[in-house]
N, C-alpha and C positions, 0 to 999 in steps of 0.2 A: 926157852925164852922166858925171861923175867921182865915184868913191867913194874916200875916203881914210881910211887908218887910221894912227895914230901908235902904234908898237909899242915899248914900253920895253925896251931891251936895250943892254948895253955891247959886244955883238958884232955890231952892225948890218952893218958892212962884210963880215965873214966870211959871214954868212947871205946877204947880197945876192949875193956872188960865188958861193957854193955853189949857190943857186937858179938863177942865170944859167948856170953851167956844166952843171948837171943838165939843163936844158931846151935847151941849145944844140945837142944832137944831133937835136932834133926841130923846133925853131922858130928863127926869126931872132932873134938876141940881140946886144945891144951893152951892154958894161959896163966899168967900171974899179973902183977901190976905193971910190968915193963914189956912183956912179950906175949904175943898170941899167935896161934896157928890154927887154921880151920881147914879141914879136908872138904872143900866145897865141890859140888858135882862138876863145875866148869874148870876146876883146878885148885891148887893150893893157894891159900891166903896167909901171908905172914905179916905181922904188924909189930912195930917197935915204938914204944912211947918214950919220947925225950921231953925235956922241960918245955920247949916251945913248939914242938912239931910231933906229928904222928907220921911215921914212915910206913907206908902200905905197899907190900910187894905181892904181885900176882904171878903165878906160874900156870898159865892157861894150858889145858889139855889140848892135844892136836885138833880136836873137833870143836873146840870152844869158839863161840862168837866173842872175840876179844872186846869189841865195843860194848856189847851187852854186859859182859863180865865186869868191866870197869864201871858201867852205869849202875848195876845192881849194888855193888859195894859202896859207891859214892852215895846213892839214894838212901841206903840203910844208915850209913854214918851221918848223913844230913838229918835223918829223923831223930837220932840221939842228940845231935848238936843243934836242935831247933832254935836255941837262943842266939846262936851265931851263924846259922846256916844262911846261904849255902857255903859250905867249906870250899876252899880252893884246892883243887887237885891238879898238880903239875906232873902229869904222867910222862915218864921217860922210857 
């Protein structure tokens, strides 16, 4: 199962990089300016920065609390986006 949110922002690359750097001291992380992957305990997080949106995809592990997983990611991104928070997450 993959859950994806399209998050409107012109700062997608910056937020992607900040989140990846933030979690890189605890988890396996790979990222560049356009894509980021985090091996999070609740499941994989994949991000893609586009000019006007950040696409966030979650692959929850079978035992993950999906609602909590979405909230943890959204809360952390909102912290980095404090000037425009709260960001709009349209989870599908």
